[in-house]
C-alpha positions as CSV (number, residue, x, y, z in Angstrom):
1,X,-92.7,-42.4,26.5
2,X,-93.9,-40.7,23.3
3,X,-91.4,-37.8,23.9
4,X,-88.6,-40.3,24.7
5,X,-89.2,-42.2,21.4
6,X,-89.4,-38.9,19.5
7,X,-86.1,-37.8,21.1
8,X,-84.4,-41.0,20.2
9,X,-85.5,-40.8,16.6
10,X,-84.2,-37.2,16.5
11,X,-80.9,-38.3,17.8
12,X,-80.7,-41.1,15.3
13,X,-81.4,-38.7,12.4
14,X,-78.9,-36.3,13.7
15,X,-76.3,-39.1,14.0
16,X,-77.0,-40.2,10.4
17,X,-76.5,-36.6,9.1
18,X,-73.3,-36.3,11.1
19,X,-72.1,-39.7,9.8
20,X,-72.9,-38.7,6.2
21,X,-71.1,-35.4,6.6
22,X,-68.0,-37.0,8.1
23,X,-68.1,-39.7,5.4
24,X,-68.5,-37.0,2.7
25,X,-65.6,-35.0,4.2
26,X,-63.4,-38.1,4.3
27,X,-64.2,-38.9,0.7
28,X,-63.5,-35.3,-0.3
29,X,-60.2,-35.4,1.6
30,X,-59.3,-38.6,0.0
31,X,-60.2,-37.2,-3.4
32,X,-58.1,-34.1,-2.8
33,X,-55.1,-36.2,-1.9
34,X,-55.6,-38.5,-4.9
35,X,-55.8,-35.5,-7.1
36,X,-52.4,-34.3,-6.0
37,X,-50.8,-37.8,-6.5
38,X,-48.4,-37.7,-9.5
39,X,-49.8,-39.1,-12.6
40,X,-48.2,-42.4,-13.8
41,X,-46.0,-41.8,-16.8
42,X,-43.7,-43.9,-18.9
43,X,-43.5,-46.0,-22.0
44,X,-41.1,-47.4,-24.6
45,X,-38.7,-45.7,-27.1
46,X,-40.7,-44.3,-30.0
47,X,-39.6,-45.4,-33.5
48,X,-37.0,-42.6,-33.9
49,X,-35.3,-43.2,-30.6
50,X,-35.5,-47.0,-31.0
51,X,-33.6,-46.6,-34.3
52,X,-31.1,-44.3,-32.5
53,X,-30.6,-46.9,-29.8
54,X,-30.0,-49.6,-32.5
55,X,-27.6,-47.3,-34.3
56,X,-25.3,-46.8,-31.3
57,X,-25.6,-50.4,-30.3
58,X,-24.6,-51.5,-33.8
59,X,-21.7,-49.1,-33.7
60,X,-20.5,-50.5,-30.4
61,X,-20.8,-47.2,-28.6
62,X,-21.2,-48.8,-25.2
63,X,-20.4,-45.5,-23.4
64,X,-21.9,-42.0,-23.1
65,X,-21.9,-40.5,-26.6
66,X,-22.9,-37.3,-28.2
67,X,-24.8,-38.0,-31.4
68,X,-25.8,-35.5,-34.1
69,X,-28.4,-36.4,-36.6
70,X,-26.9,-35.1,-39.8
71,X,-30.3,-35.1,-41.7
72,X,-31.9,-33.0,-39.0
73,X,-28.9,-30.7,-38.9
74,X,-29.2,-30.1,-42.6
75,X,-32.9,-29.5,-42.2
76,X,-32.2,-26.8,-39.6
77,X,-29.7,-25.2,-41.9
78,X,-32.2,-25.1,-44.7
79,X,-34.7,-23.5,-42.3
80,X,-32.2,-20.9,-41.2
81,X,-31.4,-20.0,-44.8
82,X,-35.1,-19.6,-45.6
83,X,-35.3,-16.8,-43.1
84,X,-32.3,-14.8,-44.3
85,X,-33.1,-11.8,-46.4
86,X,-31.2,-11.2,-49.7
87,X,-28.7,-8.8,-48.0
88,X,-28.3,-10.6,-44.7
89,X,-25.2,-12.7,-44.2
90,X,-24.8,-15.6,-41.8
91,X,-22.0,-16.0,-39.3
92,X,-21.7,-19.4,-37.6
93,X,-21.2,-19.4,-33.8
94,X,-18.3,-21.8,-33.3
95,X,-18.7,-22.3,-29.5
96,X,-22.1,-23.9,-30.1
97,X,-20.7,-26.2,-32.8
98,X,-17.3,-26.9,-31.4
99,X,-15.8,-29.3,-34.0
100,X,-13.9,-28.6,-37.2
101,X,-15.8,-31.3,-39.3
102,X,-19.1,-30.1,-37.9
103,X,-18.3,-26.5,-38.7
104,X,-17.1,-27.5,-42.2
105,X,-20.4,-29.3,-42.8
106,X,-22.4,-26.2,-41.8
107,X,-20.1,-23.8,-43.7
108,X,-20.6,-25.9,-46.9
109,X,-24.3,-26.3,-46.6
110,X,-24.9,-22.7,-45.5
111,X,-22.4,-21.3,-48.1
112,X,-20.6,-19.1,-45.6
113,X,-17.0,-18.7,-44.5
114,X,-17.9,-16.4,-41.5
115,X,-17.3,-17.7,-38.0
116,X,-17.8,-16.2,-34.6
117,X,-15.3,-17.5,-32.0
118,X,-15.3,-17.1,-28.2
119,X,-12.3,-19.0,-26.9
120,X,-8.6,-18.5,-27.7
121,X,-7.7,-22.2,-28.2
122,X,-10.7,-22.5,-30.5
123,X,-9.5,-19.4,-32.4
124,X,-6.1,-21.0,-33.0
125,X,-7.8,-24.2,-34.2
126,X,-10.1,-22.3,-36.6
127,X,-7.1,-20.3,-38.0
128,X,-5.4,-23.6,-38.8
129,X,-8.5,-25.6,-39.9
130,X,-10.1,-22.8,-41.9
131,X,-7.4,-20.6,-43.4
132,X,-9.9,-18.7,-45.6
133,X,-12.4,-18.0,-42.8
134,X,-13.6,-14.5,-41.8
135,X,-13.6,-14.5,-38.0
136,X,-15.2,-12.1,-35.5
137,X,-14.6,-12.5,-31.8
138,X,-17.9,-13.0,-30.0
139,X,-16.7,-11.6,-26.7
140,X,-13.9,-9.2,-25.6
141,X,-10.9,-11.3,-24.8
142,X,-8.2,-10.4,-22.2
143,X,-5.3,-8.8,-24.1
144,X,-3.1,-11.6,-22.8
145,X,-5.3,-14.1,-24.6
146,X,-5.0,-12.1,-27.8
147,X,-1.2,-12.2,-27.4
148,X,-1.3,-15.9,-26.8
149,X,-3.2,-16.4,-30.0
150,X,-0.4,-14.7,-32.0
151,X,2.2,-16.6,-30.0
152,X,0.6,-20.0,-30.9
153,X,-0.4,-19.2,-34.5
154,X,1.2,-22.1,-36.3
155,X,1.9,-22.6,-40.0
156,X,-1.2,-21.4,-41.8
157,X,-2.2,-19.0,-44.6
158,X,-4.7,-17.4,-42.3
159,X,-4.0,-13.6,-42.1
160,X,-5.2,-12.1,-38.8
161,X,-4.7,-8.6,-40.2
162,X,-7.3,-9.1,-42.9
163,X,-9.4,-12.0,-41.6
164,X,-9.8,-11.4,-37.9
165,X,-11.8,-8.8,-35.9
166,X,-11.1,-8.4,-32.2
167,X,-14.0,-7.2,-30.1
168,X,-13.7,-4.1,-27.9
169,X,-16.1,-3.2,-25.2
170,X,-14.4,-0.4,-23.2
171,X,-11.9,2.5,-23.8
172,X,-9.5,0.7,-21.4
173,X,-9.6,-2.5,-23.5
174,X,-9.0,-0.3,-26.6
175,X,-5.9,1.0,-25.0
176,X,-4.6,-2.5,-24.1
177,X,-5.1,-3.7,-27.7
178,X,-3.5,-0.6,-29.1
179,X,-0.4,-1.2,-26.8
180,X,-0.2,-4.9,-28.0
181,X,-0.5,-3.9,-31.7
182,X,2.3,-1.3,-31.3
183,X,4.6,-3.5,-29.2
184,X,4.5,-6.2,-31.8
185,X,3.8,-4.3,-35.0
186,X,0.5,-6.1,-35.5
187,X,-2.2,-4.6,-37.7
188,X,-5.6,-5.2,-36.0
189,X,-9.2,-4.8,-37.0
190,X,-11.4,-3.7,-34.1
191,X,-15.1,-4.3,-33.9
192,X,-17.0,-2.4,-31.1
193,X,-19.5,-4.3,-28.9
194,X,-22.8,-2.5,-28.4
195,X,-25.1,-2.9,-25.4
196,X,-28.5,-3.0,-27.2
197,X,-30.4,-4.0,-24.1
198,X,-28.8,-7.1,-22.7
199,X,-26.7,-5.0,-20.3
200,X,-23.8,-7.5,-20.3
201,X,-21.3,-4.8,-21.4
202,X,-20.4,-2.8,-24.4
203,X,-21.1,0.8,-25.5
204,X,-24.5,2.2,-24.9
205,X,-24.2,5.9,-25.6
206,X,-23.6,6.9,-29.2
207,X,-22.2,10.2,-28.1
208,X,-19.1,8.4,-26.8
209,X,-18.3,6.9,-30.2
210,X,-16.4,9.7,-31.9
211,X,-13.5,9.8,-29.3
212,X,-13.1,6.1,-29.7
213,X,-13.0,6.3,-33.5
214,X,-10.5,9.2,-33.3
215,X,-8.2,7.1,-31.2
216,X,-8.5,4.2,-33.6
217,X,-8.0,6.4,-36.7
218,X,-4.9,8.0,-35.2
219,X,-3.1,4.7,-35.0
220,X,-2.0,3.3,-38.4
221,X,-2.0,-0.3,-37.0
222,X,-5.7,-0.1,-36.0
223,X,-8.8,-0.2,-38.2
224,X,-12.4,0.2,-37.2
225,X,-14.4,-2.7,-38.7
226,X,-17.9,-2.4,-37.4
227,X,-20.3,-3.2,-34.6
228,X,-21.6,-6.3,-32.8
229,X,-25.0,-6.0,-30.9
230,X,-26.2,-9.3,-29.3
231,X,-29.9,-9.3,-28.5
232,X,-31.1,-12.7,-27.1
233,X,-33.0,-10.9,-24.3
234,X,-35.6,-9.9,-26.9
235,X,-36.9,-13.4,-27.2
236,X,-37.7,-13.4,-23.5
237,X,-39.8,-10.2,-23.5
238,X,-43.5,-11.1,-23.2
239,X,-45.3,-10.5,-26.4
240,X,-48.0,-8.6,-24.6
241,X,-49.3,-5.0,-25.1
242,X,-46.5,-4.4,-27.6
243,X,-43.7,-5.0,-25.1
244,X,-41.6,-7.2,-27.3
245,X,-42.1,-5.0,-30.4
246,X,-41.2,-1.9,-28.3
247,X,-38.0,-3.6,-27.0
248,X,-37.0,-4.7,-30.5
249,X,-37.5,-1.1,-31.8
250,X,-35.5,0.3,-28.9
251,X,-32.6,-2.1,-29.6
252,X,-32.7,-1.4,-33.3
253,X,-32.8,2.4,-32.8
254,X,-29.8,2.3,-30.6
255,X,-27.8,0.2,-33.1
256,X,-28.9,2.6,-35.9
257,X,-27.8,5.6,-33.8
258,X,-24.3,4.2,-33.6
259,X,-24.1,3.6,-37.3
260,X,-25.3,7.1,-38.0
261,X,-22.7,8.5,-35.6
262,X,-20.0,6.5,-37.4
263,X,-21.2,7.7,-40.8
264,X,-21.2,11.3,-39.6
265,X,-17.7,10.9,-38.3
266,X,-16.2,9.6,-41.5
267,X,-18.3,11.7,-43.9
268,X,-17.4,11.0,-47.5
269,X,-14.9,8.4,-46.5
270,X,-17.7,6.3,-44.9
271,X,-17.8,2.9,-46.6
272,X,-20.5,0.8,-44.8
273,X,-20.1,-2.0,-47.4
274,X,-16.7,-2.8,-45.9
275,X,-18.1,-3.0,-42.3
276,X,-19.4,-5.8,-40.2
277,X,-22.7,-5.0,-38.5
278,X,-23.5,-8.2,-36.6
279,X,-26.6,-8.8,-34.6
280,X,-29.1,-11.4,-33.2
281,X,-28.5,-14.9,-31.9
282,X,-30.3,-18.2,-32.1
283,X,-33.4,-17.1,-30.2
284,X,-33.8,-13.9,-32.1
285,X,-32.5,-14.3,-35.6
286,X,-35.9,-14.8,-37.1
287,X,-37.0,-11.4,-35.6
288,X,-34.5,-9.8,-38.0
289,X,-36.0,-11.0,-41.3
290,X,-36.8,-7.4,-42.3
291,X,-33.8,-5.7,-40.6
292,X,-31.9,-3.2,-42.7
293,X,-29.2,-1.9,-40.4
294,X,-27.4,-5.1,-39.8
295,X,-25.4,-7.0,-42.4
296,X,-25.3,-10.4,-40.7
297,X,-26.8,-12.5,-38.0
298,X,-24.9,-15.0,-35.7
299,X,-26.4,-18.4,-35.0
300,X,-25.1,-21.7,-33.8
301,X,-27.3,-23.5,-31.2
302,X,-30.4,-23.3,-33.4
303,X,-28.9,-25.8,-35.8
304,X,-28.7,-28.5,-33.1
305,X,-31.5,-27.2,-30.8
306,X,-30.7,-28.1,-27.2
307,X,-33.6,-27.8,-24.8
308,X,-32.7,-24.2,-23.8
309,X,-33.7,-23.3,-27.3
310,X,-37.2,-24.8,-27.2
311,X,-38.7,-21.3,-27.6
312,X,-41.5,-20.0,-29.9
313,X,-39.0,-18.2,-32.1
314,X,-37.4,-21.5,-33.0
315,X,-40.5,-23.6,-33.4
316,X,-39.6,-24.5,-37.0
317,X,-36.2,-26.0,-35.9
318,X,-35.9,-29.6,-34.8
319,X,-33.7,-31.2,-32.1
320,X,-30.6,-32.6,-33.8
321,X,-28.3,-33.5,-30.9
322,X,-28.7,-36.3,-28.3
323,X,-26.7,-38.0,-25.6
324,X,-27.0,-41.8,-25.6
325,X,-25.8,-43.9,-22.6
326,X,-26.2,-47.5,-21.6
327,X,-28.2,-48.8,-18.7
328,X,-25.8,-50.6,-16.3
329,X,-28.2,-51.9,-13.6
330,X,-31.9,-52.2,-12.9
331,X,-33.5,-52.3,-9.5
332,X,-37.1,-53.4,-9.3
333,X,-38.5,-52.2,-7.0
334,X,-36.6,-49.0,-6.1
335,X,-34.7,-49.1,-2.8
336,X,-33.3,-46.0,-1.2
337,X,-30.0,-46.3,0.7
338,X,-30.4,-45.8,4.5
339,X,-34.0,-44.7,3.8
340,X,-35.2,-48.2,2.9
341,X,-38.3,-47.7,5.1
342,X,-39.4,-44.9,2.9
343,X,-39.0,-46.8,-0.4
344,X,-42.4,-48.5,-0.2
345,X,-44.5,-45.4,0.7
346,X,-42.6,-43.4,-1.9
347,X,-43.3,-45.9,-4.6
348,X,-47.0,-46.1,-3.5
349,X,-47.4,-42.3,-3.6
350,X,-45.4,-41.7,-6.8
351,X,-45.7,-44.6,-9.1
352,X,-43.0,-43.0,-11.3
353,X,-40.4,-44.1,-8.7
354,X,-41.3,-47.8,-8.9
355,X,-38.2,-48.8,-10.9
356,X,-34.6,-47.7,-10.8
357,X,-32.1,-47.5,-13.7
358,X,-28.4,-46.8,-13.1
359,X,-26.9,-45.4,-16.2
360,X,-23.3,-45.1,-17.5
361,X,-22.2,-41.6,-16.4
362,X,-24.7,-38.8,-15.8
363,X,-25.2,-35.4,-14.2
364,X,-24.8,-33.7,-17.5
365,X,-26.5,-30.4,-18.5
366,X,-29.1,-32.6,-20.2
367,X,-32.7,-33.9,-19.7
368,X,-33.8,-37.6,-20.2
369,X,-36.2,-37.7,-23.1
370,X,-36.5,-41.4,-24.0
371,X,-38.0,-43.6,-22.8
372,X,-40.5,-41.0,-21.5
373,X,-41.0,-40.6,-17.8
374,X,-37.4,-41.0,-16.5
375,X,-36.1,-38.5,-14.0
376,X,-33.2,-38.3,-11.4
377,X,-34.0,-39.3,-7.8
378,X,-34.0,-36.4,-5.4
379,X,-33.2,-38.5,-2.3
380,X,-30.3,-40.4,-4.0
381,X,-28.8,-37.2,-5.5
382,X,-26.9,-36.7,-8.7
383,X,-23.9,-38.7,-9.9
384,X,-21.6,-38.2,-12.9
385,X,-20.5,-41.9,-12.5
386,X,-23.7,-44.0,-12.2
387,X,-26.7,-41.7,-12.1
388,X,-29.9,-43.1,-10.7
389,X,-33.0,-42.5,-12.8
390,X,-36.5,-43.6,-11.7
391,X,-39.5,-44.5,-13.7
392,X,-42.8,-46.4,-13.5
393,X,-43.4,-50.1,-14.4
394,X,-44.4,-48.9,-17.8
395,X,-40.6,-48.5,-18.6
396,X,-39.1,-51.8,-19.4
397,X,-35.4,-51.0,-19.8
398,X,-32.9,-53.7,-19.2
399,X,-29.1,-53.6,-18.8
400,X,-27.4,-52.7,-22.1
401,X,-30.5,-50.8,-23.3
402,X,-29.9,-47.1,-23.8
403,X,-31.3,-44.0,-22.2
404,X,-31.4,-41.0,-24.5
405,X,-31.1,-37.4,-23.3
406,X,-31.2,-34.0,-24.9
407,X,-28.4,-31.5,-24.0
408,X,-29.7,-28.3,-22.4
409,X,-27.0,-26.4,-24.3
410,X,-24.3,-27.3,-26.8
411,X,-21.4,-25.2,-25.8
412,X,-19.2,-27.2,-23.3
413,X,-21.6,-30.1,-23.1
414,X,-20.5,-31.2,-26.6
415,X,-16.9,-31.3,-25.3
416,X,-17.6,-34.0,-22.7
417,X,-17.9,-37.1,-24.8
418,X,-15.0,-37.3,-27.1
419,X,-15.7,-37.5,-30.8
420,X,-19.2,-36.7,-32.0
421,X,-21.1,-39.7,-33.4
422,X,-22.8,-38.8,-36.7
423,X,-26.2,-40.4,-37.4
424,X,-27.5,-40.8,-40.9
425,X,-30.1,-43.2,-42.4
426,X,-30.4,-45.1,-39.1
427,X,-26.7,-45.7,-38.7
428,X,-23.6,-44.1,-37.2
429,X,-21.6,-43.2,-40.3
430,X,-18.9,-40.8,-39.1
431,X,-17.0,-39.5,-36.1
432,X,-16.2,-35.8,-35.7
433,X,-13.4,-34.8,-33.3
434,X,-14.3,-31.8,-31.0
435,X,-12.1,-28.9,-30.0
436,X,-9.7,-29.1,-27.2
437,X,-10.7,-26.4,-24.6
438,X,-7.2,-26.0,-23.3
439,X,-4.7,-26.6,-26.1
């Protein structure tokens, strides 16, 4: 009997240990699952975005609108100017600020008449809107587009022969522009695109330069006007073990080699003060504060700072462009079409899907920023008509309230909303028409 009782006690103790182990494992499993559960997010508009919502409401902008904060825009211009050395010029990238009044504002505050243009209809608009502008093409255009520019150049005092530089990236394109110039008797200034590491085209071997310059010099209608070396890739090089510095030095050395080759070619006739040596872009312009080979940097997006430009090299710039759009419908709780049975478990697992807000429009290259915690629904999919955004019960939006987004980029996105609404001192004070992309 004694052995039987001892055996029973042993089995009970063993059972208790097993039960405890199983219980502990269950708790650990439950804890692990809970740790992977999305954190609950959300809240209300902060004071800035609440003021922005009030401004568009008071202006009656009951539709998707692109808003530029003029005070923030001016702050970014001041920041940019603070980084320019005494000899460094500034060329405004028009594709990133595609509006005549917007460009006029930047040109005035930055004290520059230099523009970089990437689209033939924009080029014609700039030639008409800014007859005293100095214009450099930001990409090589098909020669047919160049011909179309001249064909549609309306009444203006803008003189392409003196104020416009076409961009050339290959010997073949040089031949095409040479043929156009001679067929029409058009004097043309030609700027050569350099591949300084981006590998998107352009000349990369300085030894190939002299034959190009000889062909340009041999034609009385053509003039060599300088180089353009775009280097946004440098901002993406990790700043580890000197990689970024090495990449920057390599890019700079190549650019300098082309300048040296041009100087050797022209000898005593070399006049670098008449040349345009363009470099940088929004992500990299601050890396050129001590640059001596280039005469100007090209920047556009940094002045309005879309989300793609939330990079360390632009940490001192502030977002100045927003999309505002009304909430049309609110669904509380969230219900998924066809998958209604999954709605409850989904809300239970991810509390950030508890509420649904259908907005006016959507599916832009943009990210919701206010109220915080909003995001598109992966099951429902995207919509450019009435996009579905989800959030937790911490978000208390109602119909006719506004969702605020930040564009991911400015080019093209700015063209999707009609006139730009200009915010200043808490009110919409102006309306700036945008370029037509197909005029």
